[in-house]
Backbone bond lengths (Angstrom), bond angles and torsions (degrees), N, CA, C in turn:
res aa  C-N    CA-C-N  psi(-1)  N-CA   C-N-CA  omega(-1)  CA-C   N-CA-C  phi
1 X - - - 1.437 - - 1.539 109.66 -
2 X 1.270 117.42 138.00 1.475 121.73 -176.62 1.538 109.73 -74.95
3 X 1.297 114.78 144.40 1.476 120.98 -179.12 1.566 106.66 -72.56
4 X 1.324 117.44 140.14 1.460 120.57 179.94 1.541 108.60 -66.06
5 X 1.328 114.27 142.94 1.444 120.46 -179.63 1.540 109.61 -101.70
6 X 1.357 113.35 140.47 1.441 120.62 177.57 1.542 110.09 -73.14
7 X 1.295 115.39 136.76 1.494 120.90 178.51 1.543 109.34 -96.48
8 X 1.293 116.35 144.65 1.456 124.14 177.39 1.546 109.22 -130.39
9 X 1.311 112.79 149.13 1.486 118.08 177.59 1.530 107.76 -137.66
10 X 1.337 115.34 131.42 1.427 121.48 177.15 1.529 110.56 -84.01
11 X 1.317 116.56 151.62 1.413 121.61 172.34 1.564 108.30 -57.70
12 X 1.322 116.36 151.81 1.456 118.43 178.86 1.537 108.01 -65.03
13 X 1.335 112.68 154.27 1.473 120.17 -176.48 1.539 112.51 -58.80
14 X 1.350 117.46 -28.11 1.446 118.19 -179.52 1.539 110.42 -83.07
15 X 1.324 120.10 -2.33 1.472 122.93 177.70 1.510 110.95 -90.07
16 X 1.357 118.39 -1.03 1.410 122.38 -177.51 1.535 109.92 -145.83
17 X 1.357 115.30 152.53 1.441 122.06 173.69 1.530 107.14 -110.65
18 X 1.309 116.52 128.02 1.478 119.01 -176.38 1.521 105.45 -118.26
19 X 1.351 111.65 126.09 1.506 118.94 -178.63 1.523 109.85 -132.93
20 X 1.353 117.03 111.61 1.461 119.76 177.43 1.538 109.42 -66.74
21 X 1.350 115.16 142.41 1.481 121.52 179.93 1.486 108.78 -143.89
22 X 1.356 116.39 93.36 1.453 121.52 -177.72 1.543 108.62 59.31
23 X 1.314 116.91 -122.55 1.440 122.47 -178.83 1.518 115.29 -86.55
24 X 1.330 114.58 -5.31 1.450 119.29 -179.03 1.563 107.05 -114.27
25 X 1.328 111.38 172.64 1.465 119.95 175.05 1.524 109.28 -135.36
26 X 1.299 117.20 132.90 1.441 122.84 177.07 1.550 106.91 -95.10
27 X 1.304 113.68 131.45 1.493 120.41 177.64 1.523 106.32 -124.40
28 X 1.329 114.60 112.79 1.468 121.89 176.23 1.517 109.80 -94.59
29 X 1.306 116.13 119.52 1.487 122.79 177.01 1.492 110.10 -88.02
30 X 1.280 118.50 112.55 1.451 121.43 179.39 1.509 112.96 -59.01
31 X 1.372 115.20 -42.55 1.478 121.64 -175.25 1.530 109.86 -61.28
32 X 1.290 118.88 -47.47 1.480 122.18 -174.84 1.520 113.29 -92.71
33 X 1.330 117.15 -23.93 1.449 120.07 -174.27 1.536 112.28 80.19
34 X 1.291 116.45 11.97 1.463 120.34 -178.48 1.512 109.49 -98.12
35 X 1.361 116.38 140.49 1.426 123.61 171.41 1.538 107.66 -103.19
36 X 1.315 116.71 124.26 1.433 122.51 177.00 1.542 109.49 -103.27
37 X 1.318 116.89 137.53 1.434 122.81 175.50 1.538 107.01 -103.59
38 X 1.338 116.87 114.47 1.462 119.70 -175.95 1.495 111.58 -127.83
39 X 1.340 115.35 162.97 1.419 120.26 173.05 1.495 111.20 -117.14
40 X 1.319 117.16 -177.00 1.435 119.03 175.39 1.506 108.74 -63.09
41 X 1.305 119.71 145.83 1.429 128.30 8.29 1.529 115.19 -101.15
42 X 1.297 117.47 18.03 1.499 119.62 -175.09 1.511 113.77 -57.04
43 X 1.348 120.32 -50.98 1.495 116.61 179.32 1.515 112.08 -59.35
44 X 1.335 117.66 -37.99 1.475 121.13 -177.07 1.545 108.51 -70.18
45 X 1.318 116.55 -36.06 1.521 118.52 177.68 1.509 110.45 -64.13
46 X 1.318 117.36 -45.61 1.470 119.87 -177.49 1.461 111.74 -64.40
47 X 1.368 116.16 -40.79 1.443 120.48 176.39 1.531 112.71 -64.25
48 X 1.324 117.89 -41.20 1.478 122.24 179.29 1.511 111.71 -67.81
49 X 1.325 119.54 -28.24 1.435 123.91 178.62 1.498 109.16 -71.35
50 X 1.341 117.53 -37.06 1.498 119.20 -176.70 1.489 109.91 57.60
51 X 1.317 117.47 -136.68 1.465 123.71 -179.69 1.493 111.79 -101.08
52 X 1.347 116.13 8.91 1.498 121.73 -177.25 1.471 111.37 -83.58
53 X 1.351 115.99 153.37 1.458 121.67 164.82 1.514 106.30 -90.98
54 X 1.348 116.09 122.14 1.448 119.77 -172.97 1.517 110.96 -129.44
55 X 1.330 116.19 155.54 1.466 120.00 170.83 1.547 107.00 -101.40
56 X 1.327 116.03 171.64 1.490 120.81 -176.52 1.508 112.27 -61.49
57 X 1.343 122.92 -42.34 1.450 119.99 178.74 1.517 112.56 -63.12
58 X 1.296 118.00 -36.12 1.449 119.74 178.99 1.500 111.98 -67.84
59 X 1.309 115.21 -45.30 1.495 118.59 178.29 1.494 108.62 -65.45
60 X 1.263 122.64 -40.98 1.460 124.00 -179.84 1.531 109.73 -60.79
61 X 1.312 116.55 -38.36 1.529 120.18 178.62 1.555 107.16 -66.87
62 X 1.347 116.84 -43.60 1.479 117.89 179.09 1.475 112.34 -60.84
63 X 1.314 117.70 -40.97 1.478 121.08 -178.91 1.514 111.35 -73.29
64 X 1.350 117.57 -31.32 1.438 120.00 -179.51 1.518 110.82 -68.43
65 X 1.323 118.73 -19.88 1.485 121.97 176.39 1.537 110.52 -64.70
66 X 1.334 116.23 -27.10 1.497 118.81 -175.91 1.556 112.20 -115.72
67 X 1.324 116.95 -21.67 1.493 120.18 -175.38 1.515 110.81 -130.84
68 X 1.331 113.62 152.21 1.499 119.21 176.58 1.514 107.59 -83.11
69 X 1.304 116.53 108.16 1.479 121.35 -175.75 1.519 111.67 -103.58
70 X 1.284 118.47 1.78 1.450 123.06 -179.23 1.526 110.72 75.97
71 X 1.329 114.99 -152.38 1.467 119.92 -175.60 1.577 109.54 -62.86
72 X 1.324 115.43 144.61 1.451 123.21 -176.59 1.498 110.89 -57.37
73 X 1.319 119.42 -46.12 1.493 121.51 -178.56 1.521 110.82 -61.98
74 X 1.344 116.32 -42.72 1.461 121.19 177.95 1.534 111.20 -63.23
75 X 1.348 116.01 -43.08 1.452 121.44 -178.89 1.505 110.85 -62.36
76 X 1.350 116.53 -44.00 1.457 119.70 179.24 1.488 113.01 -64.74
77 X 1.357 116.88 -37.71 1.476 118.29 176.09 1.491 111.99 -66.50
78 X 1.325 119.48 -40.64 1.427 123.42 177.67 1.522 111.08 -62.87
79 X 1.309 116.51 -47.92 1.478 121.07 -179.61 1.522 109.88 -63.44
80 X 1.305 117.43 -36.92 1.491 120.45 177.53 1.523 109.60 -60.37
81 X 1.337 113.20 -50.33 1.509 115.10 179.03 1.510 113.88 -58.33
82 X 1.324 116.14 -43.10 1.496 118.27 179.15 1.501 110.66 -64.58
83 X 1.328 118.39 -42.12 1.463 121.13 178.52 1.518 111.33 -58.97
84 X 1.275 119.04 -42.12 1.433 123.15 178.98 1.524 111.63 -64.82
85 X 1.355 116.98 -36.47 1.459 122.11 177.64 1.554 106.25 -68.97
86 X 1.332 118.61 -42.45 1.453 118.34 -178.07 1.520 111.55 -69.19
87 X 1.358 119.02 -31.99 1.405 123.84 171.60 1.533 112.42 -60.48
88 X 1.318 115.36 -43.07 1.463 121.17 -179.30 1.589 109.08 -65.74
89 X 1.323 116.70 -31.37 1.467 118.99 -179.14 1.533 110.47 -85.24
90 X 1.337 116.87 -12.72 1.446 120.02 178.91 1.547 111.77 89.83
91 X 1.331 118.13 6.96 1.463 118.74 -179.20 1.540 111.63 -82.57
92 X 1.333 118.48 -17.64 1.454 122.86 170.78 1.499 107.09 -135.27
93 X 1.282 116.39 157.29 1.451 122.89 178.55 1.523 109.71 -110.23
94 X 1.345 115.00 132.31 1.462 121.61 178.82 1.548 105.01 -84.95
95 X 1.320 117.68 117.63 1.456 122.18 -173.31 1.538 112.81 -94.87
96 X 1.338 118.63 -21.30 1.417 119.37 -175.86 1.516 109.33 120.63
97 X 1.337 115.73 -169.13 1.456 120.83 -174.72 1.491 111.95 -85.29
98 X 1.373 115.70 147.30 1.433 122.94 175.15 1.509 110.94 -77.00
């Protein structure tokens, strides 16, 4: 039996202001008043999540449609790590298991 996957949800696009700045992107969170300076793949991940609640394999598949992520297992592990970092920053919410 497959292990349940944790679901994540990004804040709605109108809850943040995204401003590209050279190789970095500034993300201002209206709710917290904090500006985060992030690099790739964070902006792409948030865009790929949209308003959906997604698990890491789903998000990895969405990103793989536009980017070369390598092996599926490696991509899922990388996306999981980034999602946990984004949850710690408050840019995504960890909802629990699917």
